[in-house]
N, C-alpha and C positions, 0 to 999 in steps of 0.2 A: 810144295811150299806157298804155292798162290793160295791153297785152301786155309793155312794156317794164319796168314797174314788177313784173311776175310773175317777168320773167328776173330782176331784179335781186334781187328778193327769193329767189327761188332760189338766187342764186349766194351771196348772204348765209349761207342754211341751209347749204350747202354748204360753206362758210368755218367756220362754227361746228361743223359733224359732223367735219370733218377736225382742226380743234383739239382737239377733246376724243380724237379717235382717238390723235392722237400725244401728248398728254398722257396719257392712259392707257396708251398701249404704252409709253413711256416708264417709267412706274410699276411695271407688269407687268415690266419687261425689268430693273429694278432690285431686285423682289421676286425676281425667278429668278437672279440674281446673288448674293444676300447669301443665299438660301436655302440650310441645309445639305444637303449630299448626302446619298443613301441610306447610302453608305459610311462618311459622317462620323458620322451617326446612330447607326450599327449599333457603329462603335469607340467613340463617347463610352457607350453602352450598357453596352459590354464594360467600359470602364474603371470603370464605378460597381457594376457586380454583381461585378467579380472580388473573390474571398475568399482570404485566406492560405491556403496549404497546407502541413501539416506535413512537415517535413525530418528530424528526429529527436525520439527520446523516450527520454526519461533520469529516472531516479528514484532520490533519495537516501537510503535506506530504515536505519534503526537498528533491530537486532532485540535483545530484551533480555529477561534472564533471568527469574527467577520474579518475579510480581509480586501483593502482598497485601495488602489496609489491613483486617484482622481482627484479633481478640485483642487487642494490647499498642497497635498502632498505632491501635486504635480508642479506646482510654482516651487515648492521648497527644493525639489531635488533640479529642475532648471537652473535656480540659484547657487546649488552647489555644484563644485567640480567634479564631482561624482555622478551628476547628471544621475541616468536610469538606475544605477546599480545603488544611488540613494537611499531609496527606503529599505534594503537588504542590506546594508552596510556593518550593522553591528548584529545580525542572526547568528553570525559566528558564533557568540557569545552562549548560545543555547546549545553548543556542541552538538551541530547539526549529524555528524559524520555517528554519532551513536545513535542516532534512528535509521530505522527501515525507511520508513514513510513520512512525512506530512500531511495532511488533509484539511482543508479551509473550504470556507465560503468564500467565493469573489463575488462582491456585490456592486457589481457594474459591468457594462457590456464591454467588448476589447474588440473597438471599431478603428479604423485605420482614418485619419484625414478629417477627424470631428475637430472644429475647431471653436470650441466652447471656452468663455471664460471663466474664471472660479466663480465670480459673482454670478453670472449667469446660470450656472451649476446650482449654488447656493441659491437662487430665487427659485428655480424651477424645480429642482431636487429631479433633475433629468440627468444623472450621470454618464460619464463615460471613461474607461480605465486605457491610454494607450496603450496597445498591443507592441510598441518599444520597449518596455518594459519586463514584456515576457522571457528574453534569454537569461535575464537574470534570476527573475521568477524561478524558471525552470530548474536552477539549480538549488532550490529548498524545498518546491510543491511538488507532490506527487501527484495530486487529483485536487480538482474543487468541485463542490455542490454548486449548479446553477438555478437551483430552485429559490428564488427571492423574488422580493419586489423592485428589484431594480435593472435585472439581467435583460429587459425588454426596453429599457430605454431609447434605445436608438431603433426601434420597431422589429419587426419579426428577421430583415435582412439583417438588423444589427445582432440579431440572437444567432443567426446562421452563420455569420463571420468571426463571431466569439468561437464559436465551435473548431471553426477552421484553423483560426489563428491557433488555438490549444493544440491542435492535431498537429500542426507546424512545429511547437515548441514541445512536444512528445510528454504535454500535461493529460493526462487522464480525466474525464469530466463525465458527470451525471445529473440528472436531474431538468427541470422545465421549470420557465417564470408562470405556467399555466398549468393549474392545478387539474385541471379536466383531460391534459393530454396522458391517460393513463399508462400508456407504453413506455413514457419516459422516467415513471415514479422509480423505478429500479434499475440499477445495472449491476454487471458482473465486472469488477476490474481485477486487474492483476497486482496483489496487493507484493510488492517487494517483501521478501524473506531471507534469514540466513538458514541453511541447510546445515545440519550435524551430520556427518557421515561414518559409518561405521569403523572407518579406520583413521577416526578422529581428527579426519580435515575439515575444514568448513567451506562451503560454496553459497554463492548466492542466487535465489532464482525467485519465482514468482507462484503465489498462491491465490486460486479464484475466491474472492468471496462478493457478498453481495450489499450494496449500499444503496439506500433508499431514501431519497428528499421529498419533502412537502412544502410546498408553498402555502403559509395558511394565512396570511394578510388580508383582513377586511372578508375571511372566507374561512369555513371549516372544509379543508379536504374531505371529499366524498368518500363514504364507506367502501367501495370497491377499490379505492387508493390503498386504504389500509389491507384489504382481499389479495393485493399484489405479494405482499412478502410472504403468503405462502407457497408461491411457486418456485420459492427461493430456499426458504427456511428447511425444508427438508434435506437439502443436500448440503450447506454452505453456513458459514454465518453470516448474520445479517446485521448490519449497522445502520440504524436510522438517523437522519439527520433533520429535521425540521426547522422550519423558521418560520416561526410566529409570535403573536403578544403583544401587549402592550410595551412601547420603547419609554425607558428611562423609570422602571418599575424595580424595586428589590426584591419582589417576588413575582411568582407566574397567579396568573387568576385560574379560577375553576374550569373553566373552557380549556384552557391549555393543558391543566392536570388531566383532565379527562382525555384528551385527546393523545397526548403522549402514553398514558398508560395503555390506550388502545392498540397501540404501538407493539409493546410489549405483549399484551393479549394476542396480538396478532402474528407473534414469531419473531419480532424484532431480537437480537441479544442485549443490544445497548441503544440508549435514544441521547445522543448529544445534540442540544439545541441551540439557536443563535437568534438574532433578530433585535432585542430590545436594548442593545449597547451597551446596557450593565449587566455585572454577572449576577445571576438567579441561583436559588438554591440546588444541592443535588438531594436524591432519596434512593434509597434500594424499593424498589416496587416488586412483590415478588421476589424478592432475593437479586433481581436485576440493576444496574445501574441506569438511571436518568439523570441528565442535567439541564435544568431548564433553561440557562442562558449561559454560554462561555464568556461573553461579553465582546468588546472589541480588542483585534488584535493587533492590527494595522489598518489605523483610520485617520482622519484628520480632525477630529472631534478633538478638543484639548481644553476645555473650559472648566471642568470637574474633574476630581480625582476618581469618581466612577466610571467616565468613559475613558480613561487613558490605562485602565487596567483591565486584566481579561484572564480568564483559567484557561490553560491549554490542558487537556486530558489526555495523559500518558496511559496506555493501553499497551499490555504487553500479552501477546497471545502465543499459546504453544501447545502443540499436539503431544500426545500421550498415548503410549501403549499401539503403538499403528504397524503395521508391517510395511516393510521398505517398498514393497509391488504395488501397494495403494498408494503411498507416497509421491512415488516415483511416477504415479500416471496420473495424481494433482498436479504435482508440478510442470510435466507436460503438457498439460491443458493450460496453465496460467500463464505458460508464456504467450500463448494466442489469445490470451482476454484483456487487451490494453486498448481495443478500439470499439468508440461508441458502439452500440446494437450489433455486436457479434454474436455468434452462435454458443457462446459459452456455454449457457446455460442448459441448451437441446444435447450439447456432446456430452455433458455429465450424466445426462438420462440414456442416452445412446450406448457411452459407455459403461453404464452400469456401476457407475462412482456411487461409494457408500460414504455418508456423513463421516469426516474426521472426529475425532476426541480431542476438543480444544479446550484448553484452561484460560482464564482472562483474569490478570491482575492491572490495579488501578493504581494512578497517582496523579498528582496536579503539578503543572509547571506554571507558577505566576509569569503572566509577559506586564511588560510596561512601555505605552507609548508615548508618554510625555515627554516634552521638548522636541516635538516633530520627528522622533524615531524611536523603534521598537527595541528593546532591549530587555533583560529579566528584571521581573519584580526587585524591588528592594524588600529587605528582609520583613520589615513593618508591613508591608504590601501582601506578601505571600502569606503572613500572617492574618490579615483582614481578609483576604481572597478566601482563604481556608475557613475562617469564622462566616462570611455569607454564604458557602457553599453547604455549610453544615456537614462538611465532608467528615467528620469522624462518625458521626452517626450513621450517613449512608454507609459508610465501610463495614461498620458493627453490624450491620443487616443483611449485606450480602449472603448468598447461598451457593453454595458449589454449583458451577464450577467458575464464580466470581470471587475474588478477593482483592484485598488492598495489596500495594506490594511493600 
């Protein structure tokens, strides 16, 4: 009897064990069939981690003539309830948000605590622009050239402070009042750009370009200053911004023509000049654009129609047929190229970066600072500006990769 019970109990235990095994096996099978495969996991991880890649880079830049907010502009500003924002209060009419960058020449040092009356500045032609205007200026301007005959008006220490004030307000700068300081002729800046990505999104970035500036008042910049362009032109775009020539003239002289053309021969892509306070013609030289003078953008000269108008030169730059990996390397470098005398040029060579294939298109934005404040040119002024520039002739003779907008 005992033996029968043992056999019966053993059989029951066996049935219980088999039941557990069947249930457990079914559960494991279900888990196995619903568990993602290794391949699925990798694919999902790749989808999550995929980052948009740059497809093209473009920049819509407005280059502007002489900029100055000292002397009588300061008087007008202090008389206005707008104070330091007064000189910039109509710049919104230029639709700044449509541009990636504005670049101009600041024709004064930026030194705090200088107490000169307008009459004193006028009689001595020793200028200063209060740095108190810079927080407002920084909303509009990306970079200034300092290569002119007034940035030394408060001495070498004043020039140093000018650069410090621009650094403080995150405005890039380049150039030197002394054309013999060859190392300051050219500078790499991080040009703000728009990046179109392969997923149809757009992002903002910075692209390294070289800007070379020349102070040529009372002297012709030495040949070695022109040769500086060759250090940059094999790798990146070069924009030359010379400051020279006779004032209040409607056309350039031969000395100026020869020097500006030498900058193109030296490797510059574009030459955009200022100083005469009047607009002077543009030309296509060997298929490149030269503008001999853009005129006054923001200045307190108000006595003639010539001095209150200027030609803003719109330059649209765009990359063509470049790999995403190369574009990404240039963009990564561009983020570091915002300080004066950084190592961006050395980094280009060290990283083995090749020059991007870039096209350039040009247009003219007329400006008018009559009645004490800058605003867009009238329709008649725009027509007259284009005529003085001989713009259509210059555009007709451009060669690829340069063309008209």
